mmCIF file as Biopython writes it, N, C-alpha, C and O atoms, coordinates in Angstrom:
data_model
#
loop_
_atom_site.group_PDB
_atom_site.id
_atom_site.type_symbol
_atom_site.label_atom_id
_atom_site.label_alt_id
_atom_site.label_comp_id
_atom_site.label_asym_id
_atom_site.label_entity_id
_atom_site.label_seq_id
_atom_site.pdbx_PDB_ins_code
_atom_site.Cartn_x
_atom_site.Cartn_y
_atom_site.Cartn_z
_atom_site.occupancy
_atom_site.B_iso_or_equiv
_atom_site.auth_seq_id
_atom_site.auth_asym_id
_atom_site.pdbx_PDB_model_num
ATOM 1   N N  . MET A ? 1  ? 299.958 257.438 -148.846 1.0 0.0 1  A 1 
ATOM 2   C CA . MET A ? 1  ? 300.363 258.817 -149.131 1.0 0.0 1  A 1 
ATOM 3   C C  . MET A ? 1  ? 299.265 259.279 -149.956 1.0 0.0 1  A 1 
ATOM 4   O O  . MET A ? 1  ? 298.434 260.162 -149.747 1.0 0.0 1  A 1 
ATOM 5   N N  . GLU A ? 2  ? 299.447 258.446 -150.998 1.0 0.0 2  A 1 
ATOM 6   C CA . GLU A ? 2  ? 298.775 258.567 -152.602 1.0 0.0 2  A 1 
ATOM 7   C C  . GLU A ? 2  ? 296.950 259.138 -152.620 1.0 0.0 2  A 1 
ATOM 8   O O  . GLU A ? 2  ? 296.129 259.867 -153.177 1.0 0.0 2  A 1 
ATOM 9   N N  . LYS A ? 3  ? 297.194 258.072 -151.467 1.0 0.0 3  A 1 
ATOM 10  C CA . LYS A ? 3  ? 295.293 258.562 -151.423 1.0 0.0 3  A 1 
ATOM 11  C C  . LYS A ? 3  ? 295.160 259.207 -150.256 1.0 0.0 3  A 1 
ATOM 12  O O  . LYS A ? 3  ? 293.958 259.406 -150.080 1.0 0.0 3  A 1 
ATOM 13  N N  . ILE A ? 4  ? 295.937 259.725 -149.181 1.0 0.0 4  A 1 
ATOM 14  C CA . ILE A ? 4  ? 295.568 261.553 -148.905 1.0 0.0 4  A 1 
ATOM 15  C C  . ILE A ? 4  ? 296.569 262.811 -149.954 1.0 0.0 4  A 1 
ATOM 16  O O  . ILE A ? 4  ? 296.872 263.986 -149.751 1.0 0.0 4  A 1 
ATOM 17  N N  . HIS A ? 5  ? 296.869 261.753 -151.212 1.0 0.0 5  A 1 
ATOM 18  C CA . HIS A ? 5  ? 296.482 263.563 -151.772 1.0 0.0 5  A 1 
ATOM 19  C C  . HIS A ? 5  ? 295.803 263.283 -152.501 1.0 0.0 5  A 1 
ATOM 20  O O  . HIS A ? 5  ? 295.340 264.414 -152.650 1.0 0.0 5  A 1 
ATOM 21  N N  . ASN A ? 6  ? 295.250 262.694 -153.189 1.0 0.0 6  A 1 
ATOM 22  C CA . ASN A ? 6  ? 294.125 262.094 -153.503 1.0 0.0 6  A 1 
ATOM 23  C C  . ASN A ? 6  ? 293.221 262.777 -153.143 1.0 0.0 6  A 1 
ATOM 24  O O  . ASN A ? 6  ? 292.493 263.394 -153.921 1.0 0.0 6  A 1 
ATOM 25  N N  . TYR A ? 7  ? 293.069 262.784 -151.359 1.0 0.0 7  A 1 
ATOM 26  C CA . TYR A ? 7  ? 291.451 263.300 -150.880 1.0 0.0 7  A 1 
ATOM 27  C C  . TYR A ? 7  ? 291.675 264.922 -150.848 1.0 0.0 7  A 1 
ATOM 28  O O  . TYR A ? 7  ? 290.733 265.671 -150.591 1.0 0.0 7  A 1 
ATOM 29  N N  . VAL A ? 8  ? 293.136 265.463 -151.160 1.0 0.0 8  A 1 
ATOM 30  C CA . VAL A ? 8  ? 292.977 266.993 -150.406 1.0 0.0 8  A 1 
ATOM 31  C C  . VAL A ? 8  ? 292.962 267.952 -152.359 1.0 0.0 8  A 1 
ATOM 32  O O  . VAL A ? 8  ? 292.891 269.133 -152.696 1.0 0.0 8  A 1 
ATOM 33  N N  . ASP A ? 9  ? 293.104 266.260 -153.358 1.0 0.0 9  A 1 
ATOM 34  C CA . ASP A ? 9  ? 293.510 267.273 -154.810 1.0 0.0 9  A 1 
ATOM 35  C C  . ASP A ? 9  ? 292.030 267.916 -155.174 1.0 0.0 9  A 1 
ATOM 36  O O  . ASP A ? 9  ? 290.883 267.468 -155.158 1.0 0.0 9  A 1 
ATOM 37  N N  . GLY A ? 10 ? 292.804 269.572 -155.608 1.0 0.0 10 A 1 
ATOM 38  C CA . GLY A ? 10 ? 291.918 270.854 -155.548 1.0 0.0 10 A 1 
ATOM 39  C C  . GLY A ? 10 ? 291.390 271.231 -154.747 1.0 0.0 10 A 1 
ATOM 40  O O  . GLY A ? 10 ? 290.604 272.163 -154.916 1.0 0.0 10 A 1 
ATOM 41  N N  . MET A ? 11 ? 291.489 270.959 -154.158 1.0 0.0 11 A 1 
ATOM 42  C CA . MET A ? 11 ? 290.570 271.208 -152.293 1.0 0.0 11 A 1 
ATOM 43  C C  . MET A ? 11 ? 291.171 272.932 -151.776 1.0 0.0 11 A 1 
ATOM 44  O O  . MET A ? 11 ? 292.356 273.223 -151.937 1.0 0.0 11 A 1 
ATOM 45  N N  . SER A ? 12 ? 290.607 273.497 -151.433 1.0 0.0 12 A 1 
ATOM 46  C CA . SER A ? 12 ? 290.931 274.864 -151.034 1.0 0.0 12 A 1 
ATOM 47  C C  . SER A ? 12 ? 291.812 274.995 -149.718 1.0 0.0 12 A 1 
ATOM 48  O O  . SER A ? 12 ? 292.964 274.732 -150.065 1.0 0.0 12 A 1 
ATOM 49  N N  . MET A ? 13 ? 291.782 275.262 -148.472 1.0 0.0 13 A 1 
ATOM 50  C CA . MET A ? 13 ? 292.026 275.189 -147.381 1.0 0.0 13 A 1 
ATOM 51  C C  . MET A ? 13 ? 290.452 275.215 -146.547 1.0 0.0 13 A 1 
ATOM 52  O O  . MET A ? 13 ? 289.837 274.478 -145.777 1.0 0.0 13 A 1 
ATOM 53  N N  . GLU A ? 14 ? 290.370 275.738 -146.814 1.0 0.0 14 A 1 
ATOM 54  C CA . GLU A ? 14 ? 288.761 276.764 -146.484 1.0 0.0 14 A 1 
ATOM 55  C C  . GLU A ? 14 ? 287.705 275.470 -147.126 1.0 0.0 14 A 1 
ATOM 56  O O  . GLU A ? 14 ? 286.654 275.128 -146.585 1.0 0.0 14 A 1 
ATOM 57  N N  . GLY A ? 15 ? 288.117 275.034 -148.052 1.0 0.0 15 A 1 
ATOM 58  C CA . GLY A ? 15 ? 287.139 273.515 -148.058 1.0 0.0 15 A 1 
ATOM 59  C C  . GLY A ? 15 ? 287.147 271.624 -147.767 1.0 0.0 15 A 1 
ATOM 60  O O  . GLY A ? 15 ? 286.585 270.540 -147.925 1.0 0.0 15 A 1 
ATOM 61  N N  . PHE A ? 16 ? 288.199 272.330 -147.269 1.0 0.0 16 A 1 
ATOM 62  C CA . PHE A ? 16 ? 289.087 271.531 -146.569 1.0 0.0 16 A 1 
ATOM 63  C C  . PHE A ? 16 ? 288.341 271.449 -145.120 1.0 0.0 16 A 1 
ATOM 64  O O  . PHE A ? 16 ? 287.330 270.851 -144.751 1.0 0.0 16 A 1 
ATOM 65  N N  . LEU A ? 17 ? 289.321 272.351 -144.421 1.0 0.0 17 A 1 
ATOM 66  C CA . LEU A ? 17 ? 288.811 272.709 -142.773 1.0 0.0 17 A 1 
ATOM 67  C C  . LEU A ? 17 ? 286.316 272.540 -142.713 1.0 0.0 17 A 1 
ATOM 68  O O  . LEU A ? 17 ? 285.393 272.522 -141.899 1.0 0.0 17 A 1 
ATOM 69  N N  . ALA A ? 18 ? 286.623 272.463 -144.505 1.0 0.0 18 A 1 
ATOM 70  C CA . ALA A ? 18 ? 284.660 272.373 -143.443 1.0 0.0 18 A 1 
ATOM 71  C C  . ALA A ? 18 ? 284.328 271.480 -144.304 1.0 0.0 18 A 1 
ATOM 72  O O  . ALA A ? 18 ? 283.414 271.730 -145.090 1.0 0.0 18 A 1 
ATOM 73  N N  . ASP A ? 19 ? 284.943 270.348 -144.336 1.0 0.0 19 A 1 
ATOM 74  C CA . ASP A ? 19 ? 284.900 268.803 -144.388 1.0 0.0 19 A 1 
ATOM 75  C C  . ASP A ? 19 ? 285.223 267.982 -143.738 1.0 0.0 19 A 1 
ATOM 76  O O  . ASP A ? 19 ? 286.280 267.390 -143.957 1.0 0.0 19 A 1 
ATOM 77  N N  . SER A ? 20 ? 284.303 267.632 -142.577 1.0 0.0 20 A 1 
ATOM 78  C CA . SER A ? 20 ? 285.093 266.696 -141.089 1.0 0.0 20 A 1 
ATOM 79  C C  . SER A ? 20 ? 285.400 265.636 -142.394 1.0 0.0 20 A 1 
ATOM 80  O O  . SER A ? 20 ? 286.557 265.599 -142.812 1.0 0.0 20 A 1 
ATOM 81  N N  . ARG A ? 21 ? 284.190 264.630 -143.144 1.0 0.0 21 A 1 
ATOM 82  C CA . ARG A ? 21 ? 284.611 263.576 -143.781 1.0 0.0 21 A 1 
ATOM 83  C C  . ARG A ? 21 ? 285.925 263.217 -144.342 1.0 0.0 21 A 1 
ATOM 84  O O  . ARG A ? 21 ? 286.421 262.093 -144.261 1.0 0.0 21 A 1 
ATOM 85  N N  . THR A ? 22 ? 286.411 264.145 -144.862 1.0 0.0 22 A 1 
ATOM 86  C CA . THR A ? 22 ? 288.238 264.500 -145.461 1.0 0.0 22 A 1 
ATOM 87  C C  . THR A ? 22 ? 289.099 264.800 -144.502 1.0 0.0 22 A 1 
ATOM 88  O O  . THR A ? 22 ? 290.276 264.481 -144.673 1.0 0.0 22 A 1 
ATOM 89  N N  . SER A ? 23 ? 288.714 265.451 -143.332 1.0 0.0 23 A 1 
ATOM 90  C CA . SER A ? 23 ? 289.756 265.583 -142.314 1.0 0.0 23 A 1 
ATOM 91  C C  . SER A ? 23 ? 289.572 264.133 -141.289 1.0 0.0 23 A 1 
ATOM 92  O O  . SER A ? 23 ? 290.435 264.081 -140.413 1.0 0.0 23 A 1 
ATOM 93  N N  . ASP A ? 24 ? 288.515 262.901 -141.287 1.0 0.0 24 A 1 
ATOM 94  C CA . ASP A ? 24 ? 289.080 262.522 -140.541 1.0 0.0 24 A 1 
ATOM 95  C C  . ASP A ? 24 ? 288.746 261.470 -141.904 1.0 0.0 24 A 1 
ATOM 96  O O  . ASP A ? 24 ? 288.171 260.518 -141.377 1.0 0.0 24 A 1 
ATOM 97  N N  . ALA A ? 25 ? 288.815 261.263 -143.038 1.0 0.0 25 A 1 
ATOM 98  C CA . ALA A ? 25 ? 289.549 259.946 -143.735 1.0 0.0 25 A 1 
ATOM 99  C C  . ALA A ? 25 ? 290.896 260.399 -143.593 1.0 0.0 25 A 1 
ATOM 100 O O  . ALA A ? 25 ? 291.780 259.548 -143.497 1.0 0.0 25 A 1 
ATOM 101 N N  . ILE A ? 26 ? 291.208 261.715 -143.562 1.0 0.0 26 A 1 
ATOM 102 C CA . ILE A ? 26 ? 292.666 261.387 -143.919 1.0 0.0 26 A 1 
ATOM 103 C C  . ILE A ? 26 ? 293.880 261.871 -142.260 1.0 0.0 26 A 1 
ATOM 104 O O  . ILE A ? 26 ? 295.104 261.785 -142.158 1.0 0.0 26 A 1 
ATOM 105 N N  . LEU A ? 27 ? 293.014 262.266 -141.415 1.0 0.0 27 A 1 
ATOM 106 C CA . LEU A ? 27 ? 293.868 261.366 -139.885 1.0 0.0 27 A 1 
ATOM 107 C C  . LEU A ? 27 ? 293.975 259.711 -140.020 1.0 0.0 27 A 1 
ATOM 108 O O  . LEU A ? 27 ? 295.005 259.052 -139.877 1.0 0.0 27 A 1 
ATOM 109 N N  . ARG A ? 28 ? 292.710 259.231 -140.317 1.0 0.0 28 A 1 
ATOM 110 C CA . ARG A ? 28 ? 292.715 257.402 -140.013 1.0 0.0 28 A 1 
ATOM 111 C C  . ARG A ? 28 ? 293.781 257.338 -140.988 1.0 0.0 28 A 1 
ATOM 112 O O  . ARG A ? 28 ? 294.881 256.837 -140.753 1.0 0.0 28 A 1 
ATOM 113 N N  . ASN A ? 29 ? 293.566 257.657 -141.667 1.0 0.0 29 A 1 
ATOM 114 C CA . ASN A ? 29 ? 295.347 257.260 -142.949 1.0 0.0 29 A 1 
ATOM 115 C C  . ASN A ? 29 ? 296.346 257.393 -142.129 1.0 0.0 29 A 1 
ATOM 116 O O  . ASN A ? 29 ? 297.136 256.476 -141.907 1.0 0.0 29 A 1 
ATOM 117 N N  . LEU A ? 30 ? 296.438 258.849 -141.452 1.0 0.0 30 A 1 
ATOM 118 C CA . LEU A ? 30 ? 297.990 259.237 -141.022 1.0 0.0 30 A 1 
ATOM 119 C C  . LEU A ? 30 ? 297.891 258.498 -139.920 1.0 0.0 30 A 1 
ATOM 120 O O  . LEU A ? 30 ? 298.957 258.203 -139.379 1.0 0.0 30 A 1 
ATOM 121 N N  . GLU A ? 31 ? 296.621 258.011 -139.304 1.0 0.0 31 A 1 
ATOM 122 C CA . GLU A ? 31 ? 296.986 256.808 -137.676 1.0 0.0 31 A 1 
ATOM 123 C C  . GLU A ? 31 ? 297.403 256.090 -138.122 1.0 0.0 31 A 1 
ATOM 124 O O  . GLU A ? 31 ? 298.501 255.771 -137.666 1.0 0.0 31 A 1 
ATOM 125 N N  . ILE A ? 32 ? 296.720 255.065 -139.676 1.0 0.0 32 A 1 
ATOM 126 C CA . ILE A ? 32 ? 297.648 253.518 -140.453 1.0 0.0 32 A 1 
ATOM 127 C C  . ILE A ? 32 ? 298.805 253.814 -140.493 1.0 0.0 32 A 1 
ATOM 128 O O  . ILE A ? 32 ? 299.498 253.111 -139.758 1.0 0.0 32 A 1 
ATOM 129 N N  . ILE A ? 33 ? 299.315 254.547 -141.031 1.0 0.0 33 A 1 
ATOM 130 C CA . ILE A ? 33 ? 301.330 254.917 -141.536 1.0 0.0 33 A 1 
ATOM 131 C C  . ILE A ? 33 ? 301.631 254.701 -140.130 1.0 0.0 33 A 1 
ATOM 132 O O  . ILE A ? 33 ? 301.896 253.640 -139.565 1.0 0.0 33 A 1 
ATOM 133 N N  . GLY A ? 34 ? 301.543 255.954 -139.624 1.0 0.0 34 A 1 
ATOM 134 C CA . GLY A ? 34 ? 301.910 256.020 -138.098 1.0 0.0 34 A 1 
ATOM 135 C C  . GLY A ? 34 ? 302.336 254.717 -137.379 1.0 0.0 34 A 1 
ATOM 136 O O  . GLY A ? 34 ? 303.454 254.448 -136.940 1.0 0.0 34 A 1 
ATOM 137 N N  . GLU A ? 35 ? 301.293 254.019 -137.354 1.0 0.0 35 A 1 
ATOM 138 C CA . GLU A ? 35 ? 301.319 251.993 -136.588 1.0 0.0 35 A 1 
ATOM 139 C C  . GLU A ? 35 ? 302.186 251.428 -137.141 1.0 0.0 35 A 1 
ATOM 140 O O  . GLU A ? 35 ? 303.218 251.070 -136.572 1.0 0.0 35 A 1 
ATOM 141 N N  . ALA A ? 36 ? 301.821 251.156 -138.900 1.0 0.0 36 A 1 
ATOM 142 C CA . ALA A ? 36 ? 302.675 251.258 -139.481 1.0 0.0 36 A 1 
ATOM 143 C C  . ALA A ? 36 ? 304.251 251.126 -140.062 1.0 0.0 36 A 1 
ATOM 144 O O  . ALA A ? 36 ? 304.970 250.395 -140.742 1.0 0.0 36 A 1 
ATOM 145 N N  . ALA A ? 37 ? 304.251 252.181 -139.410 1.0 0.0 37 A 1 
ATOM 146 C CA . ALA A ? 37 ? 306.150 252.932 -138.646 1.0 0.0 37 A 1 
ATOM 147 C C  . ALA A ? 37 ? 306.532 252.692 -137.274 1.0 0.0 37 A 1 
ATOM 148 O O  . ALA A ? 37 ? 307.604 252.503 -136.699 1.0 0.0 37 A 1 
ATOM 149 N N  . ARG A ? 38 ? 305.605 252.744 -137.010 1.0 0.0 38 A 1 
ATOM 150 C CA . ARG A ? 38 ? 306.312 251.900 -135.429 1.0 0.0 38 A 1 
ATOM 151 C C  . ARG A ? 38 ? 306.387 250.692 -135.347 1.0 0.0 38 A 1 
ATOM 152 O O  . ARG A ? 38 ? 307.406 250.202 -134.860 1.0 0.0 38 A 1 
ATOM 153 N N  . LEU A ? 39 ? 305.505 250.006 -135.725 1.0 0.0 39 A 1 
ATOM 154 C CA . LEU A ? 39 ? 306.035 248.540 -136.409 1.0 0.0 39 A 1 
ATOM 155 C C  . LEU A ? 39 ? 307.836 247.946 -137.295 1.0 0.0 39 A 1 
ATOM 156 O O  . LEU A ? 39 ? 308.734 247.113 -137.171 1.0 0.0 39 A 1 
ATOM 157 N N  . VAL A ? 40 ? 307.547 248.720 -137.864 1.0 0.0 40 A 1 
ATOM 158 C CA . VAL A ? 40 ? 309.141 248.458 -138.866 1.0 0.0 40 A 1 
ATOM 159 C C  . VAL A ? 40 ? 310.002 248.351 -137.650 1.0 0.0 40 A 1 
ATOM 160 O O  . VAL A ? 40 ? 309.926 249.091 -136.669 1.0 0.0 40 A 1 
ATOM 161 N N  . PRO A ? 41 ? 311.271 246.819 -137.902 1.0 0.0 41 A 1 
ATOM 162 C CA . PRO A ? 41 ? 311.763 246.472 -137.057 1.0 0.0 41 A 1 
ATOM 163 C C  . PRO A ? 41 ? 313.498 247.617 -137.010 1.0 0.0 41 A 1 
ATOM 164 O O  . PRO A ? 41 ? 313.841 248.032 -138.117 1.0 0.0 41 A 1 
ATOM 165 N N  . ASP A ? 42 ? 314.256 247.951 -136.004 1.0 0.0 42 A 1 
ATOM 166 C CA . ASP A ? 42 ? 315.220 248.827 -135.967 1.0 0.0 42 A 1 
ATOM 167 C C  . ASP A ? 42 ? 316.343 249.132 -136.961 1.0 0.0 42 A 1 
ATOM 168 O O  . ASP A ? 42 ? 317.105 250.009 -137.369 1.0 0.0 42 A 1 
ATOM 169 N N  . ASN A ? 43 ? 316.017 248.030 -137.074 1.0 0.0 43 A 1 
ATOM 170 C CA . ASN A ? 43 ? 317.554 247.468 -138.604 1.0 0.0 43 A 1 
ATOM 171 C C  . ASN A ? 43 ? 317.315 247.518 -139.535 1.0 0.0 43 A 1 
ATOM 172 O O  . ASN A ? 43 ? 318.179 247.215 -140.357 1.0 0.0 43 A 1 
ATOM 173 N N  . ILE A ? 44 ? 315.830 247.985 -140.045 1.0 0.0 44 A 1 
ATOM 174 C CA . ILE A ? 44 ? 314.972 248.741 -141.233 1.0 0.0 44 A 1 
ATOM 175 C C  . ILE A ? 44 ? 315.816 250.108 -141.047 1.0 0.0 44 A 1 
ATOM 176 O O  . ILE A ? 44 ? 316.757 250.563 -141.697 1.0 0.0 44 A 1 
ATOM 177 N N  . THR A ? 45 ? 315.000 250.678 -139.709 1.0 0.0 45 A 1 
ATOM 178 C CA . THR A ? 45 ? 314.330 251.888 -139.427 1.0 0.0 45 A 1 
ATOM 179 C C  . THR A ? 45 ? 316.627 253.019 -139.139 1.0 0.0 45 A 1 
ATOM 180 O O  . THR A ? 45 ? 317.212 254.100 -139.203 1.0 0.0 45 A 1 
ATOM 181 N N  . SER A ? 46 ? 316.749 251.928 -138.925 1.0 0.0 46 A 1 
ATOM 182 C CA . SER A ? 46 ? 318.868 252.388 -138.321 1.0 0.0 46 A 1 
ATOM 183 C C  . SER A ? 46 ? 319.222 253.096 -139.589 1.0 0.0 46 A 1 
ATOM 184 O O  . SER A ? 46 ? 319.763 254.200 -139.657 1.0 0.0 46 A 1 
ATOM 185 N N  . ARG A ? 47 ? 318.810 252.239 -140.711 1.0 0.0 47 A 1 
ATOM 186 C CA . ARG A ? 47 ? 319.716 252.117 -142.539 1.0 0.0 47 A 1 
ATOM 187 C C  . ARG A ? 47 ? 318.342 252.840 -142.827 1.0 0.0 47 A 1 
ATOM 188 O O  . ARG A ? 47 ? 318.232 252.886 -144.052 1.0 0.0 47 A 1 
ATOM 189 N N  . HIS A ? 48 ? 317.310 253.390 -142.257 1.0 0.0 48 A 1 
ATOM 190 C CA . HIS A ? 48 ? 316.556 254.078 -143.688 1.0 0.0 48 A 1 
ATOM 191 C C  . HIS A ? 48 ? 315.975 255.327 -142.739 1.0 0.0 48 A 1 
ATOM 192 O O  . HIS A ? 48 ? 314.766 255.557 -142.702 1.0 0.0 48 A 1 
ATOM 193 N N  . HIS A ? 49 ? 316.923 256.096 -141.990 1.0 0.0 49 A 1 
ATOM 194 C CA . HIS A ? 49 ? 315.980 256.978 -141.739 1.0 0.0 49 A 1 
ATOM 195 C C  . HIS A ? 49 ? 315.170 258.050 -142.237 1.0 0.0 49 A 1 
ATOM 196 O O  . HIS A ? 49 ? 315.567 259.130 -141.799 1.0 0.0 49 A 1 
ATOM 197 N N  . GLN A ? 50 ? 314.149 258.143 -143.018 1.0 0.0 50 A 1 
ATOM 198 C CA . GLN A ? 50 ? 313.789 259.029 -143.393 1.0 0.0 50 A 1 
ATOM 199 C C  . GLN A ? 50 ? 312.145 257.688 -143.448 1.0 0.0 50 A 1 
ATOM 200 O O  . GLN A ? 50 ? 311.259 257.552 -144.291 1.0 0.0 50 A 1 
ATOM 201 N N  . ILE A ? 51 ? 312.370 257.090 -142.356 1.0 0.0 51 A 1 
ATOM 202 C CA . ILE A ? 51 ? 311.024 256.747 -141.754 1.0 0.0 51 A 1 
ATOM 203 C C  . ILE A ? 51 ? 310.330 256.704 -140.472 1.0 0.0 51 A 1 
ATOM 204 O O  . ILE A ? 51 ? 309.155 256.340 -140.418 1.0 0.0 51 A 1 
#
């Protein structure tokens, strides 16, 4: 998440929407986070609902 934050830090919404590289990089990082979260075992996610 820090990496994603660093990509957009100081960037306006208009700048973000105009910058396809940044939006693609953020989307890819969110995909990686989502895939990793999907693979976390149930016994851990049941104790940590924020995952």
